[in-house]
Phi, psi and omega in degrees: 000123181268139178276144177280097185290341182295334182278343183241000184272128174241118184254128177280129180299133180092356180260126182273132179232159181232132177270123178236176179289341180265359180136205183257131182235121178291151179278113182276356180285344178232067183294333183290333180285334183275339180286144176291144178297133179282144179285148181286135183277353181289142180291149178290325180251134175268168183294328180286347178270001180251142176229162178292137180292321177219151178299128182087358181263149177271350181281135182247153180223154179299144179295134179297148180289144180246150176257158179299332180287346179289340180265003182283139179287160183291334181266017180290132180227144174263165180296323179295319180293328177288324178294319185267005183290141177280313179247132178076018179280168179284137175290160184290351177284348181269346182211151181291141179246132179245159176093181180254129180294153180292317177260114185278063175282356181278350180229148180287146178287150179290151180291323177239116182263136177278161180293328181282351180275107181254013181287145176262114182265018179084005180254014179258151181280159179263191181297323180293323179292333177283320181283321181234075183293146178283174177297322181295319181293323179293333178268001179082021177253126186245179185298322180295334177283327180285328184260006179281136179292130183231153177287171185293318182295320181292320178298318180295321178293323178296319179294325177293321185290329182269004174093016177271107182262103177229157180283168179295323180293320179293321179295323178297319179293319178295321179296319179295319179293322179291327178293328180290341183279349178241140185293333177257008176077018181278146185233137174232178181295322182295320178294324176293321177298320179295320178295318178297323178293322179294319178295317180295321180292322179292320178294320180293322179292321180290324182287331180277000000 
């Protein structure tokens, strides 16, 4: 009765064997291939991979693994973070912008708006203006009224109506300063207000 050698035969990979009529005979011409690979005597951990387990202790432990992000500096920024930054972000002139903006300040608002026109042209108030309206809003005066270009006589009449009593010479000086603030010499109520605030601040500084 012949034994089924396939069920009990274990062949080492890389070892040459020869089948004979008397059984299986390993090939002695390649003894190095039949020998098991010797383990490397070098230590797995080197001295630079070991650190002290506790300060002042002689016991050492393997150094903890580090990630590439551990070596990143604190001021490291990505392009995405610069685009989406609220403070210190890149202006839109440095990268292309796609889509339609929510506030259409890039186009002038129509003089007569239809009911179906729900676009925001930048002349609408925000949540703060609704919760804490200014004196102008309570009186029915809006930003478009303050920034609209007006002639000299109308500006003078507005100042008289709100109780600003100034001489004609002072008004002429205020008008000249307001004209210098615009490249085309146009004057609005807001520019007159800024000049009056600057004059008041200079008088307060000199008196103190």
